[in-house]
C-alpha positions as CSV (number, residue, x, y, z in Angstrom):
1,M,0.0,-0.3,0.1
2,A,1.4,3.3,-0.8
3,K,2.3,5.8,1.7
4,W,0.0,8.9,0.9
5,V,0.9,10.6,4.5
6,Y,3.9,11.4,6.4
7,L,4.1,12.6,9.8
8,F,6.4,15.6,10.4
9,K,8.8,13.6,12.4
10,E,8.9,10.7,9.3
11,G,10.3,13.2,6.8
12,N,13.4,15.6,6.3
13,A,14.7,18.5,4.2
14,D,15.6,16.2,1.3
15,M,12.2,15.1,0.7
16,R,11.1,18.4,-1.1
17,N,9.8,16.5,-4.1
18,L,7.4,14.3,-2.1
19,L,6.7,16.9,0.7
20,G,6.8,20.4,-1.0
21,G,9.0,22.8,0.6
22,K,7.0,23.6,3.5
23,G,6.7,20.3,4.5
24,A,10.0,19.2,4.3
25,N,11.2,22.4,6.3
26,L,8.9,21.5,8.9
27,A,10.0,17.9,9.0
28,E,13.8,19.2,9.1
29,M,12.7,21.7,11.9
30,T,11.1,18.7,13.9
31,N,14.3,16.9,13.3
32,L,16.3,19.8,15.1
33,G,14.2,19.8,18.0
34,M,12.4,23.2,17.1
35,P,9.1,24.2,18.9
36,I,6.9,23.2,16.0
37,P,3.2,22.4,16.4
38,Q,3.2,18.7,15.3
39,G,1.0,17.9,12.1
40,F,1.4,15.7,9.0
41,T,1.7,16.5,5.3
42,V,-0.4,14.9,2.5
43,T,2.3,14.2,-0.2
44,T,2.6,15.8,-3.6
45,E,2.0,12.4,-5.1
46,A,-1.7,12.3,-3.8
47,C,-2.2,15.8,-5.3
48,T,-1.2,14.4,-8.8
49,D,-3.5,11.2,-7.9
50,Y,-6.5,13.5,-7.3
51,Y,-6.4,14.6,-10.7
52,T,-5.8,11.3,-12.4
53,S,-8.7,10.0,-10.2
54,G,-11.1,12.5,-11.9
55,K,-10.5,15.1,-8.6
56,Q,-11.5,12.7,-6.4
57,I,-9.8,12.0,-3.2
58,T,-9.4,8.0,-3.1
59,E,-10.8,6.0,-0.1
60,E,-6.9,5.0,0.5
61,I,-5.6,8.4,0.9
62,Q,-8.6,9.3,3.2
63,G,-8.0,6.8,5.4
64,Q,-4.5,7.7,5.9
65,I,-5.5,11.3,6.2
66,F,-7.9,10.2,9.4
67,E,-5.1,7.8,10.9
68,A,-2.8,10.9,10.7
69,L,-5.2,13.0,12.4
70,K,-5.8,10.2,15.2
71,W,-1.9,10.0,16.0
72,L,-2.6,14.0,16.5
73,E,-5.1,14.0,18.6
74,E,-3.4,11.4,21.0
75,E,-0.1,13.8,20.7
76,N,-2.0,16.7,22.0
77,G,-4.5,15.1,24.3
78,K,-7.5,16.5,22.2
79,K,-10.3,15.1,20.1
80,F,-10.9,16.6,16.6
81,G,-14.5,17.7,16.6
82,D,-14.9,17.5,20.6
83,T,-17.6,19.5,21.9
84,E,-15.8,20.3,25.0
85,D,-11.7,20.9,24.3
86,P,-11.6,20.7,20.5
87,L,-8.4,19.8,18.6
88,L,-8.1,23.0,15.9
89,V,-5.8,22.5,12.9
90,S,-4.5,25.1,10.2
91,V,-4.4,23.8,6.6
92,R,-1.7,25.2,4.2
93,S,-0.5,24.6,0.6
94,G,3.1,23.7,-0.3
95,A,4.7,23.0,-3.5
96,R,7.9,22.2,-4.3
97,A,8.9,25.5,-5.5
98,S,7.3,28.6,-3.8
99,M,4.2,30.0,-5.9
100,P,2.3,32.8,-5.3
101,G,-1.5,32.3,-6.5
102,M,-1.8,28.9,-5.0
103,M,-4.5,28.5,-1.8
104,D,-3.6,30.5,1.1
105,T,-3.9,29.4,5.0
106,I,-7.0,28.3,6.4
107,L,-6.9,28.8,10.4
108,N,-8.8,27.3,13.2
109,L,-10.4,24.3,11.2
110,G,-12.5,22.1,13.5
111,L,-14.7,24.6,15.1
112,N,-18.6,24.8,14.7
113,D,-21.5,26.3,16.2
114,I,-21.3,23.7,19.1
115,S,-17.7,23.3,20.1
116,V,-16.9,27.1,20.0
117,E,-19.3,27.2,23.1
118,G,-16.8,24.5,24.6
119,F,-13.9,26.3,23.3
120,A,-15.0,29.5,25.0
121,K,-15.4,27.7,28.2
122,K,-12.3,25.6,28.3
123,T,-10.0,28.6,27.3
124,G,-12.0,31.0,29.9
125,N,-12.0,33.7,26.7
126,P,-15.3,33.8,25.1
127,R,-13.9,37.0,22.7
128,F,-10.9,34.6,21.6
129,A,-13.1,31.8,20.9
130,Y,-15.7,33.6,18.8
131,D,-12.8,35.4,16.9
132,S,-11.4,32.3,15.8
133,Y,-14.8,30.9,14.5
134,R,-15.5,34.0,12.9
135,R,-12.1,33.9,10.9
136,F,-12.4,30.1,10.1
137,I,-15.8,31.1,8.5
138,Q,-14.4,33.8,6.3
139,M,-11.1,31.9,5.6
140,F,-13.0,28.9,4.7
141,S,-15.6,30.9,2.6
142,D,-13.1,32.7,0.8
143,V,-10.3,30.0,0.2
144,V,-12.5,26.9,-0.3
145,M,-15.5,27.9,-1.4
146,E,-14.3,31.1,-3.2
147,V,-16.8,33.6,-1.8
148,P,-14.9,36.8,-2.2
149,K,-13.1,38.3,0.7
150,S,-14.8,41.8,0.6
151,F,-18.1,40.2,1.6
152,F,-17.0,39.7,5.1
153,E,-14.9,42.9,5.1
154,K,-17.8,44.8,4.5
155,I,-20.0,43.5,7.2
156,I,-16.7,43.6,9.8
157,D,-16.9,47.9,8.6
158,E,-20.3,48.0,9.3
159,V,-20.4,46.5,12.8
160,K,-17.2,48.5,13.8
161,E,-19.1,51.7,12.6
162,A,-22.3,50.7,14.2
163,K,-20.2,49.7,17.6
164,G,-18.0,53.2,17.1
165,V,-14.8,51.2,17.4
166,H,-11.8,51.5,15.4
167,Y,-9.9,47.9,15.6
168,D,-11.2,44.5,15.2
169,T,-9.6,43.7,18.5
170,E,-12.3,46.3,20.2
171,L,-15.4,44.0,19.2
172,T,-16.6,42.2,22.1
173,A,-17.6,38.6,22.1
174,D,-21.4,39.5,21.4
175,D,-20.3,41.5,18.5
176,L,-18.5,38.7,17.3
177,K,-21.2,36.5,17.7
178,E,-23.5,39.0,15.4
179,L,-20.2,38.7,12.7
180,I,-20.5,34.8,13.0
181,T,-24.5,34.8,12.2
182,R,-24.1,37.4,9.4
183,F,-21.1,35.4,8.1
184,K,-22.9,32.0,7.9
185,K,-25.6,33.9,6.0
186,V,-23.4,35.4,3.3
187,Y,-21.9,31.8,3.0
188,S,-25.2,30.2,2.6
189,D,-26.5,32.5,0.2
190,A,-23.5,32.1,-1.9
191,M,-23.7,28.5,-1.9
192,G,-27.4,28.3,-3.0
193,G,-28.9,27.8,0.4
194,A,-26.2,25.2,1.8
195,E,-25.3,26.0,5.3
196,F,-22.1,26.2,6.7
197,P,-20.4,22.7,7.2
198,Q,-20.5,21.5,11.1
199,D,-18.6,18.4,10.5
200,P,-14.9,18.9,11.3
201,K,-14.1,15.9,9.0
202,V,-16.2,17.6,5.8
203,Q,-14.4,20.7,6.7
204,L,-11.1,19.3,6.8
205,M,-11.6,17.0,3.2
206,E,-13.0,20.3,1.6
207,A,-10.2,22.1,2.6
208,V,-7.6,19.5,1.4
209,K,-9.4,19.7,-1.9
210,A,-9.3,23.1,-2.2
211,V,-5.3,22.9,-1.9
212,F,-5.0,20.5,-4.9
213,R,-7.5,22.5,-6.8
214,S,-5.6,26.1,-6.2
215,W,-2.6,23.9,-8.0
216,D,-4.4,24.7,-11.4
217,N,-6.0,28.1,-11.1
218,P,-5.4,30.4,-13.8
219,R,-2.8,32.5,-11.4
220,A,-0.7,29.4,-10.7
221,I,-0.7,28.1,-14.2
222,V,0.4,31.8,-15.3
223,Y,3.0,31.6,-12.8
224,R,4.6,28.4,-13.6
225,R,4.8,29.2,-17.3
226,M,6.7,32.3,-16.7
227,N,9.2,30.5,-14.2
228,D,9.4,26.9,-16.0
229,I,7.7,25.1,-13.0
230,P,6.3,21.6,-14.6
231,G,2.2,21.2,-14.3
232,D,2.6,17.5,-12.9
233,W,4.5,18.4,-9.9
234,G,1.6,18.9,-7.6
235,T,1.4,20.4,-4.5
236,A,1.4,18.9,-0.9
237,V,-1.2,19.6,1.8
238,N,0.4,20.5,5.6
239,V,-2.1,19.8,8.3
240,Q,-0.8,21.3,11.7
241,T,-2.0,21.8,15.3
242,M,-3.4,25.3,15.7
243,V,-1.2,27.6,18.2
244,F,-2.9,30.8,18.7
245,G,-1.4,34.3,18.7
246,N,-5.0,35.9,19.5
247,M,-5.5,34.8,22.9
248,G,-4.4,38.2,24.5
249,E,-1.7,40.5,25.5
250,T,1.0,37.8,26.2
251,S,0.4,36.2,22.6
252,G,1.2,37.1,19.2
253,T,2.4,36.2,15.7
254,G,5.1,37.8,13.3
255,V,7.2,37.2,10.5
256,A,11.1,37.8,10.2
257,F,14.3,37.4,8.2
258,T,17.5,36.6,9.5
259,R,18.9,39.2,7.3
260,N,17.5,42.4,5.7
261,P,15.7,41.4,2.5
262,S,16.4,44.6,0.9
263,T,20.1,45.3,1.5
264,G,21.2,42.0,2.7
265,A,22.8,43.4,5.9
266,K,23.4,40.8,8.7
267,G,20.9,41.1,11.6
268,I,17.4,40.4,12.4
269,Y,14.8,42.1,10.2
270,G,11.2,41.5,11.3
271,E,7.8,42.5,12.8
272,Y,5.1,41.1,15.0
273,L,1.6,42.1,16.6
274,I,0.6,41.2,19.8
275,N,-3.1,39.5,20.0
276,A,-3.1,38.6,16.4
277,Q,-3.4,35.5,13.7
278,G,-1.0,35.1,11.0
279,E,-2.7,37.0,8.3
280,D,-3.2,40.2,10.1
281,V,0.5,40.7,10.1
282,V,0.8,39.9,6.1
283,A,-2.7,41.4,5.4
284,G,-1.6,44.8,6.9
285,V,-4.9,45.0,8.9
286,R,-3.0,46.6,11.8
287,T,0.6,48.1,11.9
288,P,3.0,45.9,13.5
289,Q,5.9,46.3,15.9
290,P,9.6,46.1,15.0
291,I,11.0,42.4,16.0
292,T,13.3,44.5,18.4
293,K,10.4,45.3,20.7
294,L,9.7,42.1,21.7
295,A,12.8,42.3,23.7
296,E,10.7,44.6,25.9
297,D,7.3,43.3,25.3
298,M,8.6,39.8,26.3
299,P,12.5,39.1,27.0
300,D,12.3,35.3,27.4
301,C,10.8,34.4,24.2
302,Y,13.1,37.6,22.2
303,E,16.0,35.7,23.6
304,Q,14.6,32.0,22.4
305,F,13.7,33.4,19.0
306,M,16.8,35.0,18.5
307,S,19.0,31.9,19.5
308,L,16.7,29.5,17.2
309,A,16.5,31.9,14.6
310,M,20.2,31.8,14.2
311,K,20.4,28.1,14.3
312,L,17.9,28.0,11.4
313,E,20.1,30.0,9.5
314,N,23.5,28.1,10.2
315,H,21.5,24.6,9.5
316,Y,20.5,26.0,6.1
317,R,23.5,28.2,5.6
318,D,21.3,31.0,4.1
319,M,19.0,33.9,5.0
320,Q,15.9,32.4,6.7
321,D,12.3,33.7,6.1
322,M,10.5,32.7,9.4
323,E,6.7,32.7,10.7
324,F,6.6,32.2,14.1
325,T,3.3,32.7,16.8
326,I,3.3,33.2,20.8
327,Q,0.9,31.8,22.5
328,E,0.6,32.8,26.3
329,G,4.0,33.7,26.3
330,K,5.0,30.2,24.5
331,L,7.1,30.6,21.3
332,F,6.2,28.1,18.2
333,F,7.9,28.2,14.9
334,L,5.4,27.7,11.9
335,Q,7.9,27.6,9.1
336,T,11.0,28.7,7.7
337,R,12.3,29.1,4.1
338,N,15.2,30.6,2.1
339,G,14.3,34.3,2.0
340,K,13.3,36.2,-1.0
341,R,15.7,39.1,-1.3
342,T,16.5,41.9,-4.1
343,A,19.5,41.5,-6.3
344,Q,21.5,43.9,-4.1
345,A,20.6,41.7,-1.1
346,A,21.5,38.8,-2.4
347,L,24.9,39.4,-3.5
348,Q,25.5,41.1,-0.1
349,I,24.4,37.9,1.6
350,A,26.2,36.0,-0.6
351,C,29.5,37.4,-0.1
352,D,28.8,37.5,3.6
353,L,28.3,34.1,3.9
354,V,31.4,33.4,2.2
355,D,33.5,35.6,4.6
356,E,31.7,33.7,7.3
357,G,32.7,30.6,6.3
358,M,29.4,29.0,5.7
359,I,29.6,28.5,1.8
360,T,32.1,28.1,-0.8
361,E,32.8,31.0,-3.6
362,E,31.1,28.3,-6.3
363,E,28.0,28.0,-3.7
364,A,28.0,31.6,-3.6
365,V,28.1,32.0,-7.4
366,C,25.3,29.3,-8.0
367,R,23.1,30.9,-5.4
368,I,22.6,34.4,-7.4
369,E,19.8,34.0,-10.0
370,A,21.3,35.1,-13.1
371,K,18.3,37.2,-14.4
372,S,18.3,38.9,-10.8
373,L,21.6,40.8,-12.0
374,D,20.2,42.5,-14.6
375,Q,18.6,44.7,-12.1
376,L,22.1,45.9,-11.2
377,L,23.4,47.1,-14.4
378,H,20.8,50.0,-14.8
379,P,20.5,53.1,-12.9
380,T,18.3,52.5,-9.6
381,F,16.6,55.0,-7.5
382,N,18.0,56.2,-4.5
383,K,16.4,54.2,-1.3
384,D,15.9,57.4,0.4
385,A,14.7,59.4,-2.1
386,L,12.3,56.7,-3.0
387,A,10.9,56.1,0.2
388,Q,9.7,59.8,-0.2
389,G,8.3,59.3,-3.8
390,Q,4.6,59.3,-4.7
391,V,3.3,56.7,-7.2
392,I,0.7,58.3,-9.6
393,G,0.2,54.9,-11.5
394,S,2.0,51.5,-12.4
395,A,1.9,49.5,-15.7
396,L,4.2,46.8,-17.4
397,P,7.7,46.8,-16.2
398,A,9.1,46.3,-19.8
399,S,12.8,47.5,-19.6
400,P,14.4,47.7,-16.1
401,G,16.2,50.9,-14.6
402,A,15.3,53.7,-13.0
403,A,14.6,57.0,-14.9
404,A,14.0,60.6,-14.1
405,G,13.4,63.6,-16.6
406,K,11.0,66.2,-17.9
407,V,8.2,64.9,-19.8
408,Y,8.1,65.6,-23.5
409,F,5.5,64.0,-26.1
410,T,7.4,63.8,-29.4
411,A,10.8,62.5,-30.5
412,E,11.8,65.9,-32.0
413,E,11.3,67.5,-28.7
414,A,12.8,64.8,-26.8
415,K,15.9,65.1,-28.5
416,A,16.0,69.1,-28.9
417,A,15.8,69.1,-24.7
418,H,18.3,66.4,-24.4
419,E,20.8,68.3,-26.7
420,K,20.2,71.2,-24.1
421,G,21.6,69.0,-21.7
422,E,18.0,67.9,-20.2
423,R,17.1,64.7,-18.6
424,V,13.8,63.7,-20.6
425,V,11.1,61.1,-20.3
426,L,9.3,60.6,-23.7
427,V,5.6,59.8,-23.0
428,R,4.1,58.4,-26.0
429,L,0.6,56.7,-27.1
430,E,3.0,54.1,-28.7
431,T,6.2,54.0,-30.5
432,S,7.4,53.4,-33.9
433,P,10.6,53.2,-35.8
434,E,10.4,56.9,-36.3
435,D,10.8,57.8,-32.9
436,I,14.2,56.0,-32.4
437,E,16.0,59.3,-32.1
438,G,13.9,60.4,-29.3
439,M,14.2,57.3,-27.9
440,H,17.7,57.3,-27.9
441,A,17.8,60.7,-25.9
442,A,15.2,60.0,-23.2
443,E,16.3,58.7,-20.0
444,G,13.3,56.6,-19.9
445,I,10.1,55.8,-22.1
446,L,6.3,55.6,-21.1
447,T,3.9,54.5,-23.3
448,V,-0.1,54.4,-22.8
449,R,-0.3,51.2,-25.5
450,G,1.7,48.3,-25.9
451,G,2.7,45.0,-23.8
452,M,6.1,43.8,-23.0
453,T,7.1,42.8,-26.5
454,S,5.9,46.3,-28.3
455,H,8.3,48.2,-30.3
456,A,8.9,50.5,-27.0
457,A,9.7,47.4,-25.0
458,V,12.4,45.7,-27.3
459,V,13.7,48.7,-28.4
460,A,14.2,50.1,-24.9
461,R,15.8,46.6,-23.5
462,G,18.1,46.6,-26.7
463,M,19.3,50.1,-25.5
464,G,19.5,49.6,-21.7
465,T,16.9,52.3,-21.3
466,A,14.0,52.0,-18.7
467,C,10.6,52.0,-20.3
468,V,7.1,51.6,-18.5
469,S,4.6,50.5,-21.2
470,G,0.8,49.7,-21.6
471,C,-0.3,52.5,-19.2
472,G,-4.0,52.6,-20.3
473,E,-5.0,55.2,-17.4
474,I,-3.2,57.9,-19.1
475,K,-5.2,60.4,-20.6
476,I,-2.9,62.4,-23.3
477,D,-4.0,65.7,-24.9
478,E,-1.1,66.3,-27.5
479,E,-2.3,69.5,-28.7
480,A,-2.4,70.6,-25.1
481,K,0.8,69.0,-24.5
482,K,-0.3,67.5,-21.1
483,F,-1.5,64.0,-19.8
484,E,-3.6,63.0,-16.9
485,L,-2.9,60.1,-14.4
486,G,-3.9,59.1,-10.9
487,G,-5.5,62.5,-10.4
488,H,-2.4,65.0,-11.6
489,V,-1.9,66.8,-14.7
490,I,1.7,66.7,-15.8
491,V,2.3,69.1,-18.7
492,E,5.2,69.2,-20.8
493,G,8.6,70.1,-19.0
494,D,7.4,68.7,-15.3
495,Y,9.5,66.1,-14.0
496,I,8.2,62.3,-13.6
497,S,10.0,59.1,-12.6
498,L,9.7,55.6,-13.6
499,D,10.8,52.7,-12.4
500,G,11.0,49.8,-15.4
501,S,11.9,47.0,-13.0
502,T,8.4,47.2,-11.1
503,G,6.4,49.3,-13.4
504,N,5.7,52.4,-11.0
505,I,5.2,55.6,-12.2
506,Y,6.3,58.7,-9.6
507,L,5.5,62.4,-9.7
508,G,8.4,64.6,-9.7
509,D,12.2,63.9,-10.0
510,I,13.6,61.4,-7.7
511,K,17.1,60.9,-7.5
512,T,18.8,58.0,-9.7
513,E,22.3,56.2,-9.1
514,D,24.6,54.8,-11.5
515,A,25.2,50.9,-11.9
516,S,28.6,50.1,-11.7
517,V,30.5,46.7,-11.5
518,S,31.9,47.2,-8.0
519,G,32.1,46.1,-4.7
520,N,29.9,42.8,-4.0
521,F,29.2,42.7,-7.8
522,G,32.4,42.9,-8.8
523,R,33.7,40.3,-6.2
524,L,31.2,37.8,-7.4
525,M,31.6,38.0,-11.0
526,A,35.4,37.7,-10.4
527,W,34.4,34.1,-8.5
528,A,32.2,33.6,-11.6
529,D,35.1,33.9,-13.9
530,K,37.4,32.0,-11.6
531,Y,35.2,28.7,-11.5
532,R,33.7,29.2,-15.2
533,T,34.9,27.3,-18.7
534,L,32.2,29.2,-20.9
535,K,33.9,32.6,-22.6
536,V,31.0,35.2,-22.7
537,R,30.8,37.6,-25.7
538,T,28.1,40.4,-26.4
539,N,25.7,41.6,-28.8
540,A,26.9,45.1,-30.0
541,D,26.5,47.0,-33.1
542,T,27.8,50.3,-32.4
543,P,31.1,51.9,-31.0
544,A,29.2,53.0,-27.9
545,D,27.9,49.7,-27.4
546,T,31.2,48.0,-27.7
547,R,32.9,50.5,-25.2
548,N,30.0,49.7,-22.6
549,A,30.7,45.8,-23.4
550,V,33.9,45.9,-22.6
551,K,33.8,48.1,-19.8
552,L,31.4,45.3,-18.0
553,G,33.9,42.4,-18.9
554,A,32.8,41.2,-22.4
555,E,35.2,39.1,-24.3
556,G,34.2,40.2,-27.4
557,I,31.7,40.5,-30.0
558,G,29.5,37.5,-30.5
559,L,27.3,39.0,-32.9
560,C,27.3,42.7,-34.6
561,R,24.2,43.2,-36.7
562,T,25.4,45.6,-39.1
563,E,22.0,46.9,-40.1
564,H,21.6,48.5,-36.9
565,M,24.5,50.6,-37.6
566,F,21.8,52.8,-39.9
567,F,19.4,54.1,-37.1
568,E,21.0,57.6,-36.9
569,P,19.3,60.5,-38.2
570,E,21.6,61.3,-41.0
571,R,22.1,57.7,-42.1
572,I,18.5,56.3,-42.0
573,P,17.3,58.0,-45.1
574,K,20.4,56.9,-47.1
575,I,19.4,53.3,-46.1
576,R,16.1,53.9,-47.3
577,K,17.2,55.3,-50.5
578,M,19.1,52.4,-50.7
579,I,16.3,49.9,-50.4
580,L,14.2,51.6,-52.8
581,S,16.4,52.4,-55.6
582,D,15.6,51.0,-59.0
583,T,18.8,50.7,-60.9
584,V,22.1,49.2,-60.0
585,E,23.9,52.6,-60.6
586,A,21.3,54.2,-57.9
587,R,22.0,51.6,-55.3
588,E,25.7,51.8,-55.8
589,E,25.4,55.6,-55.6
590,A,23.3,55.1,-52.1
591,L,25.8,52.4,-50.9
592,N,28.6,54.8,-51.4
593,E,27.2,57.2,-49.3
594,L,26.8,54.8,-46.4
595,I,30.5,53.2,-46.7
596,P,32.0,55.9,-44.8
597,F,29.6,55.5,-41.8
598,Q,30.4,51.8,-41.6
599,K,33.9,52.0,-42.0
600,G,34.1,54.8,-39.2
601,D,32.0,52.4,-36.9
602,F,33.7,49.5,-37.5
603,K,37.3,51.0,-37.2
604,A,36.0,52.8,-33.6
605,M,34.7,49.3,-32.6
606,Y,38.1,47.6,-33.2
607,E,39.8,50.1,-31.0
608,A,37.3,49.7,-28.4
609,L,37.8,45.9,-28.3
610,E,41.5,46.4,-28.1
611,G,42.2,43.0,-29.6
612,R,39.2,41.3,-28.7
613,P,37.4,39.4,-31.5
614,M,34.3,40.4,-33.4
615,T,31.9,38.2,-35.5
C-alpha cells in the first residue's frame, strides 16, 4: 500500500519533491528539535492522484489522513470535533517551489456552532473563541468556496461603525457572535442555501481538495509558465496543530528574516503583532511592531527566538524567512524557508556567507539568479529618495532601470531638450521606428499602449533604457502637451520618474544612482570568472555599445548586426534610398554614401575592443 501521508517526524529536508518545500522544512525543523506545532503532510503524489482520479480523493488516501489525525489527537490529548475541548488545525499548501497564486492558509479548522461554546468555556476567553470561529468561517468561505473576501470585510466595517470602534480587537464577544451569524448567512446565500459545514471531517476534506484545486488555478498556471515549473509536480498539503496568537496580551504572531531582504545587512529584520493571527501581519490589517520591541514585551521569548533563528540560518546556510506565533508566552515556529531578496541583497548575503565561512565561492555564484543581476546593470533610485516618492500609476515593467526627467511628447522635442542638456522622459501613445532618436535621447520611455513585446519595450531593452509600457489609464492631450494620471495633470517640462523594474510611475524628480560593476558585484563576477569554463561575448552594433560591453567584462562581440548601424538621423534616409533604388547605379550611389559611416564605426569598434574578437 502506497504511503500518501507523512507525519512531520517521518520526513526531512531532502524530501522536498514529495513533501513540498513547506512540509520538508517543517520535518527538518522537527528533527532539529525546534518548537513546532506537530502535524502531517499529504504528499504531492496525492495531489497528482487527485487529478488522475477525476478530481476525487480516494478512500485509501482519506483513510491515511484520518489515521494521521488520530495520531495528532493523541499527541495533543484533544479530540478533533470534540464539543468541550476541540483539537483545531491549520491547513496550508506547499509546492516544491514557492508559488504565489496557490491556496492561502485556513486557520482554526475544526470549530462549529457547538464546539465554539466548549472552546470558549475551556479557554475562559469567549472573545477569543468567537474571534477564532469568525476567522475560520471567513477563510473557509474565501479560500475553499471562493466567496469574495470583500463581502466579509464589508460586514466587519459595518459592525465596527455601528459600535463606534476603530480596530477588530475592540469588538466584544457579542459583536463577534453577530459577525458569525451574518457570515454564515453570506456563506449560505453564496452556496445556494447550503449551510456552513458543521462536521470537522467534512471541513478538513474540503480544505484538502481546495489546496489540490489551487494547483491548477489560472494565476498558478501563469506563474508556472513564467518560471518553467512543470505542471505535473503537484502541491502538498500541511495539516498542523493550531497555536493561537490571538489569546490576549501575552500572545502574538510575526514574520522575520535573519538578514535584511532589501539590503542583505546581517541582523534580524521583522515585525510582529500582539494579540493577532498570522494573516493580520501579512494582510496589513494593523500596523505591526519591529521585532526588537519583543525584547521589551517578552524578553524570554525574544532570547529564545534569536537563538533559534540563528540555529536555522546556520543549518540551512542561507538567509531564512520565518513565521512564528507566541501563545500565552510560549514561542512556536510555524515555518521557515530561504528568504526572497533583492539582487543587491542577494550579492551582499552571498559575499557575507563566504566571509563567514558558511558557503564556498562556487556555492555563492550558484546562489545568485542570473536574471536578477540585470537589475544591477541599470541605474537605480536612491533608497531614501524613493521612500519619499509618490506613485501616481503603474503599468508593465518593460525594460529595467530607474529614470527621472522632464516629460516630452514627441521624439523631436525629446531630442532637442536632450541636446540642451536636460534629462528627458518620452511619453507616447506608442512608439514606432520614427521615434528612435527621441528614444535614444530619453532617460526613460512611457507608453499608453503596447505590451512587453511592443516596439517601445523591445527597443528600450536593447538600448538598456528604462521603459514602462501599456499604461492605459493615461489620458494624453497632445495639442495641449499634457497628460492626466492618478488625478494629476502633468504638463510638458514637468518631472516624472519611472521604475522599469517594477512598472511604477512617480511624480517629480527622484534621484537615481548609476550602476557599476564594483563592490560585491565585482567580487562575485570575479568568482564566476575563476570557476567558469565558458567564455562570454556580447551583442553590440555601435562603438558606444562596444565600449560599454568591454567595460562590463565581455570577451569580444559574438554578433554585430550591421543593419543596426543605420538608425542615426543622417543615416536612415540613405539606407531607405538604397532599399528603394530602381537601378544598380542608384543603389551603388546610395551604398557609397553609407560606406564611410560603416567604415568609421568598424574602426571605432575595433579600437574599443583592444584586440578582442568580433563576429
